[in-house]
N, CA, C and O of each residue as an XYZ file, in Angstrom:
944
protein
N      11.470    171.742    103.339
C      12.290    172.435    103.457
C      13.272    171.966    104.639
O      12.945    171.771    105.810
N      14.328    171.852    104.169
C      15.545    171.393    105.002
C      15.646    172.665    105.685
O      15.581    173.740    105.088
N      15.861    172.506    107.373
C      16.160    173.265    108.220
C      17.530    173.171    108.590
O      18.026    172.157    109.081
N      18.175    174.280    108.343
C      19.982    174.079    108.690
C      20.286    175.087    109.813
O      19.932    176.248    110.019
N      21.189    174.086    110.553
C      21.424    175.493    111.939
C      23.156    175.737    111.409
O      24.008    174.914    111.077
N      23.200    177.345    111.518
C      24.351    178.189    111.640
C      25.159    178.050    112.757
O      24.730    178.336    113.875
N      26.557    177.541    112.527
C      27.403    177.456    113.480
C      27.740    178.669    114.020
O      28.007    179.538    113.190
N      27.799    178.958    115.112
C      28.119    180.471    115.825
C      29.754    181.124    115.439
O      30.590    181.177    116.341
N      29.993    181.461    114.436
C      31.284    181.598    113.884
C      31.739    182.907    115.214
O      32.524    182.883    116.162
N      30.954    183.772    114.760
C      31.291    185.256    115.399
C      31.383    185.157    116.830
O      31.910    186.119    117.388
N      30.903    184.005    117.697
C      30.991    183.819    119.138
C      31.892    182.486    119.452
O      32.276    182.237    120.595
N      32.164    181.729    118.428
C      33.051    180.924    118.791
C      34.244    180.545    117.653
O      34.563    179.365    117.506
N      34.850    181.559    116.900
C      35.763    181.456    116.229
C      36.595    179.950    116.054
O      37.386    179.511    116.888
N      36.263    179.352    114.915
C      37.281    178.321    114.792
C      38.974    178.277    114.998
O      39.683    179.266    114.809
N      39.409    177.141    115.358
C      41.035    177.135    115.397
C      41.300    175.794    114.782
O      40.564    174.824    114.597
N      42.599    176.026    114.511
C      43.410    174.739    113.678
C      42.566    174.100    112.753
O      42.346    172.900    112.913
N      42.056    174.705    111.808
C      41.261    173.810    110.864
C      42.153    173.135    110.217
O      43.366    173.296    110.082
N      41.131    172.051    109.676
C      41.440    171.437    108.621
C      40.428    171.106    107.497
O      39.256    170.904    107.817
N      40.736    171.050    106.445
C      39.852    171.145    105.322
C      40.538    170.434    103.926
O      41.579    170.733    103.339
N      39.458    169.296    103.614
C      40.124    168.838    102.157
C      38.742    167.893    101.973
O      37.631    167.766    102.487
N      39.427    167.408    101.070
C      38.183    166.286     99.615
C      38.165    164.835    100.184
O      39.243    164.241    100.207
N      37.408    164.408    100.497
C      37.625    163.153    100.730
C      37.099    162.385     99.188
O      36.076    162.367     98.505
N      38.056    161.974     99.156
C      37.487    161.033     97.269
C      37.131    159.649     98.056
O      37.773    159.186     98.999
N      36.208    159.210     97.584
C      35.382    157.671     97.611
C      35.985    157.025     96.614
O      35.328    157.072     95.574
N      37.000    156.433     96.540
C      37.623    155.741     95.529
C      37.336    154.004     95.686
O      37.271    153.555     96.830
N      37.190    153.182     94.653
C      37.030    151.688     94.633
C      38.571    151.265     94.518
O      39.471    151.820     93.888
N      38.598    150.304     95.186
C      40.259    149.712     95.480
C      40.550    148.894     93.679
O      39.596    148.495     93.012
N      41.285    148.846     93.435
C      42.088    148.366     91.980
C      42.116    146.923     92.314
O      42.248    146.339     93.390
N      41.965    146.531     91.162
C      42.278    145.031     91.481
C      43.128    144.798     90.212
O      43.179    145.497     89.200
N      44.046    143.194     90.616
C      45.258    143.167     89.656
C      44.947    141.524     89.617
O      44.711    140.671     90.473
N      45.098    141.547     87.916
C      44.903    140.309     87.299
C      46.002    139.056     87.663
O      47.096    139.397     88.112
N      45.729    137.696     87.481
C      46.957    137.127     87.664
C      48.376    136.997     86.686
O      49.409    136.406     87.001
N      48.154    137.588     85.657
C      49.294    138.509     84.925
C      50.015    139.364     84.542
O      50.695    139.623     83.548
N      49.579    140.107     86.230
C      49.647    141.343     86.594
C      49.355    142.428     85.892
O      50.099    143.398     86.041
N      48.464    142.508     85.171
C      47.848    143.981     84.646
C      46.462    144.121     86.099
O      45.873    143.327     86.832
N      46.477    145.417     85.906
C      46.256    145.915     86.957
C      45.316    146.976     86.257
O      45.811    147.632     85.341
N      43.786    147.233     86.670
C      42.883    148.014     86.349
C      42.821    149.261     87.309
O      42.512    149.113     88.491
N      43.111    150.452     86.794
C      42.837    151.490     87.918
C      41.936    151.460     88.543
O      41.094    150.594     88.309
N      41.764    152.299     89.485
C      40.818    152.784     90.593
C      39.937    153.269     90.238
O      40.488    154.192     89.639
N      38.951    153.423     90.101
C      37.184    154.106     89.913
C      36.642    154.837     90.931
O      36.573    154.299     92.036
N      36.213    156.035     90.777
C      36.027    157.295     91.792
C      34.645    157.005     91.917
O      34.081    156.821     90.839
N      33.854    156.902     93.064
C      32.073    156.906     93.436
C      31.832    157.945     93.879
O      30.636    158.001     94.166
N      32.400    158.913     94.116
C      32.342    159.778     94.603
C      33.180    160.838     95.615
O      34.158    160.393     96.215
N      32.744    162.387     95.815
C      33.647    162.744     96.632
C      32.975    163.552     97.735
O      31.790    163.844     97.571
N      33.622    163.955     98.869
C      32.524    164.742     99.730
C      33.927    165.661    100.290
O      35.090    165.258    100.260
N      33.490    166.874    100.752
C      34.284    167.764    102.175
C      34.128    167.399    102.915
O      32.984    166.991    103.119
N      35.034    167.263    103.816
C      35.255    167.139    105.187
C      36.297    168.427    105.721
O      37.285    169.072    105.371
N      35.132    168.264    107.020
C      36.283    169.807    107.705
C      36.550    169.301    109.339
O      35.759    168.484    109.809
N      37.415    169.691    109.980
C      37.817    169.367    111.144
C      37.921    171.105    112.080
O      38.087    172.035    111.290
N      37.845    171.479    113.421
C      38.359    172.056    113.456
C      37.716    172.480    115.591
O      36.709    172.129    116.206
N      38.658    173.142    115.912
C      38.896    173.068    117.604
C      37.888    174.596    117.488
O      37.532    175.199    116.476
N      37.629    174.895    118.909
C      37.125    176.326    119.553
C      37.457    176.155    121.090
O      37.860    175.175    121.716
N      37.146    177.463    121.491
C      37.660    177.686    123.087
C      36.408    178.007    123.683
O      35.656    178.907    123.310
N      36.262    177.380    124.440
C      34.939    177.966    125.338
C      36.021    178.690    126.624
O      37.196    178.325    126.670
N      35.550    179.589    127.490
C      36.244    180.384    128.596
C      35.481    180.900    129.551
O      35.657    180.797    130.765
N      34.499    181.541    128.905
C      33.573    182.184    129.848
C      31.743    182.178    129.960
O      31.337    181.017    130.010
N      31.205    182.673    129.982
C      29.708    182.422    130.257
C      29.020    182.481    128.793
O      28.141    181.685    128.461
N      29.556    183.596    127.878
C      28.905    183.447    126.799
C      29.087    182.587    125.998
O      28.212    182.138    125.258
N      30.741    182.085    126.043
C      31.453    181.097    124.911
C      30.854    179.402    125.528
O      30.696    178.406    124.822
N      30.588    179.525    127.187
C      30.039    178.104    127.403
C      28.667    178.026    126.576
O      28.494    177.206    125.675
N      27.686    178.992    126.991
C      26.571    178.689    127.179
C      26.157    178.566    125.316
O      25.323    177.747    124.930
N      26.864    179.474    124.378
C      26.851    179.397    122.982
C      26.880    178.030    122.676
O      25.939    177.444    122.141
N      28.136    177.414    123.065
C      28.294    176.259    122.655
C      27.373    175.199    122.578
O      27.057    174.523    121.600
N      26.744    175.113    124.465
C      25.960    174.313    124.850
C      24.713    174.246    123.920
O      24.143    173.180    123.684
N      24.359    175.325    123.456
C      22.955    175.935    122.796
C      23.492    175.312    121.523
O      22.712    174.708    120.788
N      24.655    175.411    121.245
C      24.913    174.755    119.487
C      25.026    173.107    119.946
O      24.701    172.455    118.954
N      25.220    172.588    120.591
C      25.053    171.117    120.831
C      23.883    170.537    121.086
O      23.587    169.371    120.823
N      23.088    171.494    121.693
C      21.916    170.754    121.950
C      20.902    171.135    120.958
O      19.764    170.725    121.184
N      21.097    171.843    119.896
C      20.098    172.393    118.982
C      20.797    171.216    117.510
O      20.315    171.244    116.377
N      21.652    170.545    117.813
C      22.596    169.914    116.715
C      22.030    168.563    116.733
O      21.667    167.873    115.780
N      22.020    168.309    117.984
C      21.240    166.687    118.553
C      22.250    165.874    117.849
O      21.852    165.355    116.806
N      23.676    165.615    118.256
C      24.764    164.795    117.683
C      24.550    164.957    116.113
O      24.671    166.078    115.618
N      24.248    163.902    115.356
C      24.334    163.925    113.878
C      23.210    164.064    113.065
O      23.295    163.916    111.846
N      22.076    164.360    113.677
C      20.651    164.707    113.552
C      20.513    165.856    112.740
O      19.475    165.977    112.090
N      21.481    166.800    112.668
C      20.962    168.235    112.083
C      22.330    168.936    110.915
O      23.556    169.027    110.991
N      21.708    169.163    110.310
C      22.367    169.910    108.649
C      23.244    170.788    108.964
O      22.516    171.776    108.877
N      24.296    171.216    109.278
C      25.249    172.217    109.647
C      25.704    173.457    108.878
O      26.731    173.326    108.213
N      25.257    174.318    108.875
C      26.130    175.319    107.748
C      27.171    175.909    108.705
O      27.080    176.147    109.909
N      28.504    176.136    107.574
C      29.120    176.641    108.111
C      30.248    177.447    107.067
O      30.795    176.876    106.123
N      30.497    179.040    107.478
C      31.452    179.458    106.693
C      32.994    179.130    106.429
O      33.623    179.304    107.472
N      33.521    178.859    105.744
C      35.035    178.015    105.579
C      35.851    178.857    106.666
O      35.979    180.064    106.462
N      36.261    178.433    107.508
C      37.733    179.196    108.455
C      38.504    178.930    107.491
O      39.006    177.812    107.610
N      38.924    179.688    106.247
C      39.922    179.464    105.253
C      40.611    180.906    105.533
O      39.849    181.873    105.515
N      41.928    181.125    105.779
C      42.295    182.405    106.050
C      43.046    182.909    104.571
O      43.319    184.071    104.267
N      43.344    181.396    103.580
C      43.655    182.112    102.236
C      42.539    182.105    101.069
O      42.880    181.981     99.893
N      41.517    182.211    101.359
C      40.087    181.542    100.616
C      40.362    183.272     99.587
O      41.334    184.028     99.579
N      39.092    183.345     98.881
C      39.107    184.459     98.039
C      38.505    185.797     98.656
O      38.771    186.998     98.608
N      37.307    184.760     99.422
C      36.725    185.687    100.580
C      35.877    184.796    101.310
O      35.516    183.692    100.903
N      35.456    185.523    102.830
C      34.841    184.697    103.807
C      35.206    185.748    104.977
O      35.818    186.812    104.885
N      34.526    184.991    106.334
C      34.701    185.901    107.590
C      36.761    185.866    108.172
O      37.586    186.419    108.899
N      36.583    184.841    107.226
C      38.403    184.581    107.896
C      39.328    184.839    106.715
O      40.488    184.426    106.677
N      38.792    185.488    105.835
C      40.149    185.520    104.569
C      40.889    186.850    104.805
O      40.385    187.955    105.005
N      42.189    186.514    104.740
C      43.199    187.462    104.696
C      42.958    188.986    103.755
O      43.084    190.181    104.023
N      42.473    188.058    102.313
C      42.339    189.019    101.203
C      41.127    190.206    101.367
O      41.184    191.283    100.774
N      40.181    189.868    102.147
C      38.953    191.002    102.755
C      39.145    191.231    104.278
O      38.247    191.422    105.098
N      39.983    191.198    104.422
C      40.126    191.382    106.227
C      40.146    192.709    106.406
O      39.389    193.186    107.251
N      41.045    193.592    105.619
C      41.039    195.054    106.218
C      39.682    195.597    105.315
O      39.871    196.720    104.845
N      38.459    195.043    105.019
C      37.558    195.951    104.343
C      36.623    195.568    105.097
O      35.657    196.319    104.957
N      36.420    194.679    105.907
C      35.382    194.162    107.079
C      35.768    195.007    108.205
O      34.947    195.742    108.754
N      37.235    194.913    108.643
C      37.525    195.798    109.572
C      37.168    197.183    109.715
O      36.712    197.769    110.697
N      37.338    197.434    109.029
C      36.686    198.898    108.675
C      35.387    199.259    109.066
O      35.181    200.437    109.358
N      34.332    198.306    109.126
C      32.994    198.239    109.351
C      32.946    197.068    110.435
O      32.447    195.956    110.265
N      33.524    197.517    111.504
C      33.220    196.147    112.482
C      32.036    195.808    112.728
O      31.791    194.657    113.090
N      30.700    197.092    112.524
C      29.860    197.132    113.432
C      28.723    196.827    111.993
O      27.546    197.186    111.946
N      29.309    196.248    111.159
C      28.273    196.550    109.511
C      28.573    197.883    109.084
O      28.979    198.863    109.708
N      28.261    197.690    107.796
C      28.437    198.942    106.721
C      27.260    199.949    107.273
O      26.159    199.512    107.610
N      27.604    201.329    107.329
C      26.685    202.288    107.528
C      25.774    202.695    106.736
O      25.787    202.267    105.582
N      24.756    203.625    107.156
C      24.002    204.175    106.024
C      25.350    205.341    104.967
O      26.575    205.375    105.087
N      24.486    206.091    104.066
C      25.227    206.957    103.323
C      25.866    208.217    104.640
O      26.966    208.767    104.697
N      24.920    208.314    105.366
C      25.053    209.364    106.634
C      26.037    209.081    107.785
O      26.169    209.842    108.744
N      26.747    207.881    107.614
C      27.274    207.488    108.437
C      26.528    206.852    109.848
O      27.142    206.297    110.759
N      25.387    207.023    109.807
C      24.849    206.715    111.041
C      24.109    205.093    110.728
O      23.834    204.652    109.612
N      23.911    204.447    111.954
C      24.043    202.734    112.163
C      22.494    202.610    112.677
O      22.048    203.591    113.272
N      21.788    201.671    112.523
C      20.459    200.814    112.989
C      20.479    201.427    114.363
O      21.423    201.526    115.148
N      19.326    201.784    114.471
C      18.807    202.102    116.473
C      19.551    201.128    117.106
O      20.009    201.437    118.206
N      19.812    199.877    116.616
C      20.393    198.702    117.591
C      21.863    198.641    117.719
O      22.496    197.792    118.346
N      22.419    199.831    116.925
C      24.490    199.854    117.182
C      24.940    199.144    116.117
O      26.074    198.672    116.201
N      23.959    198.866    114.604
C      24.775    197.733    113.922
C      24.504    198.374    112.641
O      23.757    199.346    112.760
N      24.944    198.084    111.267
C      24.833    198.441    110.433
C      24.899    197.613    109.670
O      25.259    196.550    110.175
N      24.585    197.553    107.892
C      24.152    196.354    107.165
C      25.319    195.569    107.484
O      26.387    195.812    108.045
N      24.638    194.260    106.805
C      25.959    192.830    106.886
C      27.086    193.556    105.438
O      26.939    194.381    104.536
N      28.027    192.779    105.869
C      29.041    193.352    104.908
C      29.073    192.246    103.778
O      29.325    191.120    104.206
N      28.839    192.368    102.253
C      28.370    191.572    101.633
C      29.399    190.451    100.866
O      30.403    190.997    100.410
N      29.356    189.560    100.732
C      30.553    188.651    100.441
C      30.520    188.640     98.531
O      29.469    188.948     97.968
N      31.669    188.290     97.775
C      32.145    188.264     97.294
C      31.497    187.114     96.094
O      31.348    185.902     96.248
N      31.243    187.785     95.118
C      30.340    186.646     94.046
C      30.934    186.124     93.057
O      32.150    186.307     93.124
N      30.450    185.288     91.754
C      30.678    185.031     90.376
C      29.552    184.611     90.019
O      28.717    184.288     90.863
N      29.309    184.535     88.683
C      28.565    183.661     87.855
C      28.923    183.175     87.028
O      30.026    183.294     86.496
N      27.599    182.178     86.599
C      28.573    181.161     85.358
C      28.024    181.982     84.130
O      26.921    182.503     83.968
N      29.157    181.937     83.299
C      29.395    182.965     81.960
C      28.632    181.685     80.929
O      28.294    182.071     79.810
N      28.453    180.700     81.162
C      28.026    179.682     80.300
C      27.139    178.699     80.859
O      27.049    178.559     82.078
N      26.321    177.846     79.845
C      25.441    176.794     81.006
C      26.897    175.574     81.016
O      27.908    175.311     80.365
N      26.268    175.196     82.032
C      26.985    173.666     83.080
C      26.472    172.655     83.275
O      25.665    172.349     84.152
N      27.060    171.856     82.183
C      25.976    170.023     82.801
C      26.287    169.638     83.811
O      27.256    170.069     84.437
N      25.695    168.941     84.104
C      25.637    167.589     85.319
C      27.286    167.010     85.268
O      27.614    166.523     84.186
N      28.081    167.026     86.097
C      29.703    165.885     86.335
C      30.302    166.841     85.090
O      31.215    166.220     84.547
N      30.104    168.041     84.512
C      30.975    169.079     83.951
C      32.588    169.124     84.878
O      32.586    169.344     86.089
N      33.665    168.924     84.230
C      34.966    169.112     85.246
C      35.267    170.612     84.882
O      35.958    171.232     85.691
N      34.864    171.213     83.846
C      35.243    172.707     83.651
C      34.538    173.464     83.482
O      33.787    173.188     82.546
N      34.333    174.488     83.995
C      32.966    175.654     84.204
C      33.725    177.069     83.718
O      34.850    177.365     84.121
N      32.881    177.972     82.715
C      33.563    179.186     82.461
C      32.501    180.275     83.701
O      31.333    179.984     83.957
N      33.065    181.227     84.180
C      32.620    182.016     84.750
C      32.958    183.267     84.578
O      34.050    183.287     84.011
N      32.502    184.495     84.819
C      32.546    185.903     84.941
C      32.655    186.326     86.110
O      31.809    186.044     86.959
N      33.663    187.043     86.359
C      33.797    187.404     88.082
C      35.157    188.939     87.454
O      35.683    189.280     86.395
N      35.160    189.297     88.597
C      35.593    190.898     88.528
C      37.301    190.469     88.323
O      37.904    191.157     87.499
N      38.079    189.386     89.027
C      39.330    189.061     88.720
C      39.533    187.846     88.240
O      38.397    187.411     88.056
N      40.391    186.936     87.889
C      40.549    185.288     87.743
C      40.247    184.860     89.053
O      40.720    185.345     90.081
N      39.469    183.965     88.976
C      39.773    183.361     90.244
C      41.111    182.340     90.603
O      41.224    181.360     89.866
N      41.824    182.462     91.365
C      43.154    181.682     91.417
C      42.676    180.215     92.147
O      41.847    179.868     92.988
N      43.733    179.562     91.284
C      43.613    177.709     91.826
C      44.254    177.864     93.197
O      45.150    178.623     93.567
N      43.667    177.088     93.747
C      44.046    176.428     95.153
C      43.107    177.247     95.935
O      43.451    177.577     97.070
N      42.106    177.573     95.531
C      40.859    178.140     96.458
C      39.339    177.348     96.075
O      38.942    176.801     95.047
N      38.770    177.556     97.308
C      37.320    176.938     97.428
C      36.208    177.514     97.105
O      36.401    178.539     97.759
N      35.536    177.625     96.784
C      34.012    178.365     96.300
C      33.024    176.964     96.554
O      33.306    175.786     96.774
N      31.577    177.794     96.393
C      30.630    177.114     96.828
C      29.440    177.259     95.589
O      29.150    178.330     95.054
N      28.904    176.106     95.308
C      27.651    176.815     94.459
C      26.047    176.180     95.199
O      26.043    175.147     95.868
N      25.152    176.752     95.012
C      23.994    176.190     95.862
C      24.730    175.703     97.246
O      24.097    174.737     97.673
N      25.618    175.958     97.931
C      26.008    175.810     99.019
C      26.644    174.366     99.238
O      26.584    173.715    100.282
N      27.486    173.859     97.622
C      28.068    172.669     97.525
C      29.598    173.134     97.469
O      29.904    174.100     96.770
N      30.657    172.363     98.290
C      31.772    173.131     98.096
C      32.536    172.628     96.573
O      32.003    171.627     96.093
N      33.524    173.110     95.895
C      34.243    172.766     94.995
C      35.596    173.395     95.349
O      35.564    174.534     95.814
N      36.784    172.789     95.186
C      38.105    173.545     94.796
C      38.579    173.773     93.348
O      38.402    172.962     92.439
N      39.019    174.612     93.264
C      39.661    175.091     92.029
C      41.083    174.465     91.826
O      42.017    174.876     92.514
N      41.189    173.883     91.274
C      42.378    172.958     90.785
C      43.258    173.705     89.470
O      44.433    173.376     89.305
N      42.656    174.658     88.617
C      43.076    175.437     87.642
C      42.430    176.668     87.233
O      41.400    176.757     87.901
N      42.547    177.687     86.432
C      42.352    178.538     86.025
C      42.884    179.270     85.085
O      44.027    179.716     85.182
N      42.081    179.486     84.027
C      42.743    180.334     83.055
C      41.657    181.636     82.557
O      40.485    181.785     82.902
N      42.431    182.451     81.690
C      41.623    183.233     81.345
C      41.352    182.964     79.740
O      42.415    182.667     79.195
N      40.104    182.985     78.715
C      39.763    183.040     78.144
C      40.215    184.009     76.895
O      40.759    185.010     77.360
N      40.163    184.038     75.408
C      40.690    185.395     74.855
C      39.090    186.136     74.808
O      39.098    187.329     74.504
N      37.830    185.543     75.070
C      36.860    186.282     75.580
C      36.794    186.920     76.413
O      35.878    187.742     76.390
N      37.666    186.898     77.536
C      37.668    187.566     78.581
C      37.354    186.678     79.738
O      37.782    186.879     80.874
N      36.559    185.656     79.381
C      35.904    184.749     80.507
C      36.769    183.752     81.133
O      37.551    183.013     80.536
N      36.556    183.801     82.385
C      37.714    182.536     83.621
C      37.199    181.069     83.361
O      36.113    180.739     83.838
N      37.839    180.304     82.724
C      37.981    179.141     82.932
C      38.557    178.338     83.933
O      39.766    178.106     83.920
N      37.414    177.655     85.257
C      38.045    176.748     86.191
C      37.997    175.491     85.948
O      37.102    175.044     85.231
N      38.878    174.749     86.458
C      38.601    173.276     86.710
C      38.357    172.893     88.020
O      39.161    173.322     88.848
N      37.169    171.975     88.538
C      36.318    171.580     89.455
C      37.242    170.529     90.131
O      38.081    169.822     89.573
N      36.939    170.569     91.350
C      37.178    168.974     92.088
C      36.389    169.199     93.381
O      36.712    170.028     94.232
N      35.325    168.387     93.454
C      34.788    167.284     92.443
C      34.331    167.824     91.079
O      34.377    168.987     90.679
N      33.930    166.847     90.522
C      32.742    167.330     89.272
C      31.735    168.119     89.622
O      31.530    168.175     90.834
N      30.897    168.880     88.789
C      29.821    169.488     88.738
C      28.726    168.862     89.957
O      29.280    167.780     90.148
N      28.023    168.864     90.507
C      27.364    168.131     91.230
C      25.530    168.321     90.433
O      24.621    167.549     90.737
N      25.427    169.023     89.830
C      24.198    169.580     89.572
C      24.476    170.583     88.125
O      25.524    171.210     87.967
N      23.667    170.588     87.426
C      23.560    171.023     85.941
C      23.453    172.864     86.484
O      22.954    173.071     87.591
N      23.882    173.934     85.745
C      23.848    175.237     86.078
C      23.944    176.017     85.026
O      24.701    175.809     84.078
N      23.047    177.115     85.163
C      22.878    177.762     83.674
C      23.625    179.274     83.889
O      23.931    179.581     85.041
N      23.908    180.184     82.821
C      24.321    181.051     82.820
C      23.651    181.963     83.884
O      22.467    181.921     84.216
N      24.517    182.713     84.315
C      23.759    183.902     85.356
C      23.895    183.429     86.809
O      24.054    184.147     87.796
N      23.779    181.726     86.751
C      23.637    181.229     88.230
C      25.001    181.787     89.054
O      26.075    181.979     88.484
N      24.754    182.031     90.602
C      25.866    182.475     91.711
C      26.408    181.534     91.946
O      25.935    180.446     92.274
N      28.204    182.048     91.710
C      29.203    181.165     92.508
C      29.371    182.033     93.845
O      29.755    183.201     93.802
N      29.097    181.463     94.867
C      30.158    182.211     96.074
C      31.262    182.145     96.178
O      31.876    181.079     96.130
N      31.769    183.237     96.342
C      33.617    183.079     96.749
C      33.954    183.216     97.687
O      35.153    183.373     97.919
N      32.749    183.210     98.900
C      33.106    183.020    100.425
C      32.338    181.582    100.790
O      31.316    181.684    101.470
N      32.676    180.535    100.467
C      32.019    179.356    100.413
C      31.455    178.713    101.811
O      31.940    178.896    102.927
N      30.306    177.910    101.477
C      29.400    177.421    102.409
C      29.643    176.183    102.403
O      29.457    175.474    101.414
N      30.069    175.790    103.463
C      30.050    174.485    103.819
C      28.696    173.862    104.646
O      28.306    174.385    105.690
N      28.047    172.706    104.057
C      26.927    172.139    104.625
C      26.992    170.851    105.239
O      26.961    170.118    104.250
N      27.069    170.048    106.317
C      27.101    168.802    106.596
C      26.505    168.568    107.873
O      25.811    169.306    108.573
N      27.084    166.891    108.113
C      26.351    167.062    109.006
C      28.241    166.254    110.337
O      29.286    165.825    109.849
N      27.985    166.343    111.569
C      28.884    166.027    112.809
C      29.050    164.772    112.770
O      28.134    163.971    112.577
N      30.689    164.365    113.019
C      31.023    163.337    112.677
C      31.542    162.779    114.249
O      31.704    161.585    114.501
N      31.701    163.586    114.962
C      32.453    163.720    116.386
C      31.582    162.487    117.408
O      30.399    162.441    117.746
N      32.682    161.610    117.688
C      31.632    160.947    118.601
C      31.390    161.849    120.282
O      32.309    162.193    121.025
N      30.233    162.011    120.474
C      29.540    162.714    121.685
C      29.816    164.135    121.696
O      30.179    164.753    122.697
N      29.618    164.667    120.465
C      30.315    166.140    120.941
C      29.957    167.291    121.704
O      28.867    167.742    121.352
N      30.519    167.930    122.648
C      30.216    168.584    123.556
C      30.930    168.023    125.260
O      30.991    168.489    126.398
N      31.369    166.755    124.534
C      31.576    166.119    126.105
C      33.102    165.846    126.270
O      33.672    164.757    126.218
N      33.782    167.432    126.540
C      35.398    167.424    126.649
C      35.239    168.039    128.266
O      34.180    168.463    128.728
N      36.143    167.997    128.772
C      36.765    168.680    129.563
C      36.771    170.468    130.292
O      37.680    171.269    130.078
N      36.006    170.646    130.821
C      36.301    171.963    131.105
C      37.104    171.922    132.471
O      36.742    171.350    133.499
N      38.096    172.539    132.302
C      39.342    172.419    133.397
C      38.853    173.612    134.536
O      38.751    174.838    134.492
N      38.638    172.691    135.448
C      38.009    173.827    136.603
C      36.802    174.149    136.851
O      36.329    174.687    137.852
N      36.258    173.761    135.795
C      35.175    173.747    135.016
C      34.838    175.136    134.741
O      33.879    175.726    135.239
N      35.627    175.596    133.972
C      35.925    177.217    133.708
C      36.453    177.062    132.477
O      35.888    177.894    131.767
N      37.176    176.490    131.884
C      37.370    176.487    130.289
C      37.777    175.293    129.288
O      38.301    174.286    129.764
N      37.604    175.370    128.273
C      38.325    174.353    128.074
C      37.820    173.866    125.801
O      36.999    174.367    125.032
N      38.359    173.275    125.712
C      38.354    173.373    124.151
C      37.637    172.021    123.266
O      37.899    170.821    123.178
N      36.834    172.729    122.814
C      36.150    171.425    121.833
C      36.620    171.259    120.461
O      37.033    172.232    119.829
N      36.586    170.158    119.994
C      36.988    169.952    118.830
C      36.294    168.993    117.790
O      36.490    167.789    117.951
N      35.411    169.452    116.616
C      34.298    168.917    115.939
C      35.025    168.793    114.633
O      36.009    169.417    114.235
N      34.089    167.531    113.861
C      34.584    167.436    112.486
C      33.264    166.854    111.743
O      32.417    166.099    112.222
N      33.309    167.293    110.721
C      32.119    167.343    109.788
C      32.415    166.699    108.530
O      33.554    166.640    108.066
N      31.288    166.169    107.927
C      31.244    165.766    106.690
C      30.089    166.264    105.856
O      28.918    166.398    106.210
N      30.599    166.496    104.761
C      29.527    167.433    103.935
C      28.273    166.586    103.388
O      28.484    165.412    103.084
N      27.201    167.029    103.271
C      26.016    166.344    102.981
C      25.350    166.488    101.674
O      24.979    167.558    101.192
N      25.218    165.204    101.089
C      25.096    165.238     99.570
C      23.767    164.771     99.535
O      23.215    165.129     98.495
N      23.063    164.124    100.263
C      21.403    163.657    100.170
C      20.951    164.965     99.755
O      20.021    164.863     98.956
N      21.252    166.065     99.992
C      20.467    167.070     99.767
C      20.153    167.357     97.861
O      19.321    168.132     97.390
N      21.101    166.472     97.099
C      21.591    166.371     95.732
C      19.960    165.243     95.337
O      19.474    165.043     94.224
N      19.729    164.990     95.972
C      18.426    163.896     95.449
C      17.103    164.858     95.641
O      16.705    165.259     96.734
N      16.545    165.131     94.462
C      15.461    165.770     94.222
C      14.375    165.199     94.706
O      14.373    163.968     94.705
N      13.310    165.835     95.181
C      12.227    165.616     95.838
C      10.854    164.668     94.891
O      10.594    165.186     93.805
N      10.304    163.817     95.124
C       9.639    163.187     94.297
C       8.536    163.500     94.704
O       7.820    162.846     93.945
N       7.620    164.243     95.620
C       6.681    164.341     95.969
C       5.582    165.171     95.134
O       4.435    165.286     95.567
């Protein structure tokens, strides 16, 4: 079983995020008669880059512990997308008010918290597959409380996808266009996370080797690329 390291977003909130799909295209070829073959695509991976600030004992120690556990690019890192404009997630503007209503977690029906002073974890929004979907499907049908808007990211089995288009069908189901194409076959009822989860490896040279100004504070920048080796099924 793959062990993943969670990035501590509550202690080290990401700033200045960059998020995009890197399309691994093959270069086109032009014949002597001027005809040109269109570029083919061999795959696509999400890339993410962000910075975070360290400024006191708690943040400096949390950052160091994360770097030392990550061991450069040898560990898989799980990160909730730092996306203000997403459907849901710890940074989403759409669900911020509901999260802020319970900053310590959702209490019991009696308004009581656990003895540790925290409540239940705030649940993230989900949708489900409304129909079976084959490997490499470009469009899928989903069941959700509201139509999933184009321009938002989702994750399926902790692989990220962008919604390029969204339509409501006559039967009420929601048809969405994915980018990249579906990496795994999925069945009716399989879960789609609307608070997407990114899993990847660090691509930054010497992560953590940033100046602490006056030995007190500084900014770290990290870049990650999505891990696709998890798509390879075990043959054991």
